[in-house]
C-alpha positions, 0 to 999 in steps of 0.5 A, spaced: 408 481 522 415 479 518 416 478 512 418 471 508 425 475 509 425 476 515 424 469 516 429 466 512 435 463 517 440 465 511 437 473 511 437 473 518 445 470 518 447 476 512 444 481 516 447 479 522 453 478 518 454 484 515 453 489 522 459 485 525 463 481 520 467 477 518 468 478 512 469 472 509 462 469 512 458 476 510 460 474 503 458 468 503 452 468 506 450 474 502 452 469 495 446 464 497 442 469 499 442 472 493 443 464 490 447 465 485 453 459 484 461 463 483 460 461 476 455 466 475 458 471 480 464 471 475 459 473 469 456 478 472 463 481 475 465 480 468 459 484 465 461 490 469 469 490 467 471 486 473 475 479 473 475 475 478 476 468 477 471 462 480 477 460 485 479 466 488 472 469 489 471 461 492 477 462 497 474 469 499 467 466 502 472 461 505 476 466 509 484 463 506 485 469 503 482 476 503 482 481 497 487 485 498 492 489 491 487 494 489 483 491 482 481 486 488 478 491 492 474 494 486 471 486 485 468 487 492 465 494 489 462 490 485 461 484 489 456 490 492 453 491 487 451 483 484 449 480 490 445 488 493 448 489 499 448 496 501 454 499 498 461 499 502 458 494 507 463 490 505 469 494 505 467 496 511 468 489 514 474 489 512 476 495 514 474 493 521 477 487 521 484 491 520 483 496 523 487 495 529 492 493 525 494 499 521 497 506 525 491 512 525 488 516 521 489 510 515 483 507 514 482 500 509 477 505 504 483 511 504 488 507 503 484 504 497 482 511 494 491 512 495 491 505 490 486 509 485 491 515 486 497 512 485 494 509 478 492 515 476 498 519 477 501 514 473 497 513 468 497 521 466 505 519 466 504 514 462 507 509 467 507 502 468 506 500 475 513 496 474 517 500 469 520 495 466 526 496 471 526 491 477 529 492 484 537 488 484 539 493 490 535 499 494 538 503 501 533 508 504 534 513 509 529 517 512 530 523 517 525 525 523 526 533 525 525 536 531 518 537 531 517 530 530 516 530 522 518 526 516 523 532 514 525 527 508 528 522 505 533 519 500 535 512 496 540 509 492 537 505 487 539 499 483 535 496 478 535 492 471 532 492 465 527 486 463 525 489 458 529 494 452 528 501 452 526 502 459 529 510 461 526 513 467 523 510 474 518 512 477 518 514 484 512 515 488 512 520 495 506 518 500 506 523 506 503 522 513 497 526 515 497 533 513 503 533 508 502 537 502 504 535 496 505 541 493 511 543 497 515 537 498 522 537 494 524 532 489 532 532 487 535 528 483 542 527 484 547 521 482 546 518 475 538 521 475 533 528 473 528 531 475 522 529 469 515 531 470 512 531 477 503 530 478 501 530 486 495 529 488 493 534 495 488 530 498 492 524 499 498 528 500 502 523 493 506 526 489 509 522 484 516 523 480 519 521 474 527 520 474 531 520 467 536 516 466 542 519 461 541 513 456 536 506 454 537 501 458 536 494 454 534 487 457 539 485 464 542 492 463 544 495 471 543 503 472 544 504 479 541 512 481 540 516 487 534 522 489 531 524 495 525 527 497 524 533 502 518 534 505 517 536 512 510 539 511 506 534 515 505 533 523 507 528 527 510 521 523 510 514 528 512 509 522 515 508 515 513 503 510 516 501 503 511 496 498 514 492 494 510 489 488 516 484 486 519 479 489 528 480 489 532 484 492 535 487 497 533 493 501 536 496 507 533 502 511 535 507 516 531 512 520 535 518 524 530 522 529 533 528 532 536 530 538 531 533 540 525 528 538 528 521 541 522 515 541 522 511 548 521 504 542 521 502 535 520 495 531 520 492 524 513 490 521 512 486 514 504 486 512 503 481 506 498 487 504 495 494 507 489 489 510 493 482 512 495 482 519 502 485 521 508 480 522 515 480 524 514 484 529 520 486 531 524 490 536 529 494 533 535 498 538 537 504 536 544 505 535 549 512 533 548 514 540 541 512 540 539 516 533 539 511 529 535 504 527 534 500 521 532 494 518 536 488 513 532 484 508 536 480 503 530 478 499 523 482 500 518 479 498 511 482 494 507 486 500 509 492 505 515 493 510 516 498 515 519 501 521 514 504 527 516 507 532 512 510 540 514 518 542 511 516 549 
């Protein structure tokens, strides 16, 4: 004999949505089954130290927006508790819905964990996410070695202080799967010097302080040059740069070893690690077929990168 819950169409819809998604349908069904208005859901989340607006919750259950930022993903975890759902049942749907839009070995869960690792490492350095600096211009050169590995990258960076007392920049390096961040070298090349360095081996993440010789006041600009030497991971298939703020020009060049040339390259953009890739365009190798690049006159919040295929 079935229980009353099993005969409930809303319960059946929830069970189906939790199996196959999409995320917003499962969330809407869970809220309906739980019988909570959105303002009560928000209240329960606040009781767990998670602040999400009713408008955001409404957008999520309508499918108009998706949880993207680290704090939003933590809210999804809390929602599973509030709505009495199995652990990671909603997070799994975010992973399922976006798995085809990301490279192998970088699941939505892993990206969530990476965001938490970065936040922890920055906290250990006492560094806010923006450091009081906004990017005016940024030129990056990435080098791919003969084993198809990420050998390293160097950055020429121009920043402007949007508050007083800015005297450092915290650079983040996220290696490819298999990266050994404790073996990655940080080089302060011009107008900066290396400060404290922290890493998390399991995720291949390293953060490094780049100290300036003087404090910047609001409106001051500073140009500096630094590099990461890696070469510790397996084959690389893309390079992605994340932007937390709008504005500033960004240029990215990828140089391939003559013994390891890709068969095709493309550029892409994403609003977040969970969003579909957009603006995908094929890129032509130049410089005797060893270089490929992109230029973005004014970056937007999200991700921008170049991917390539080896065969």
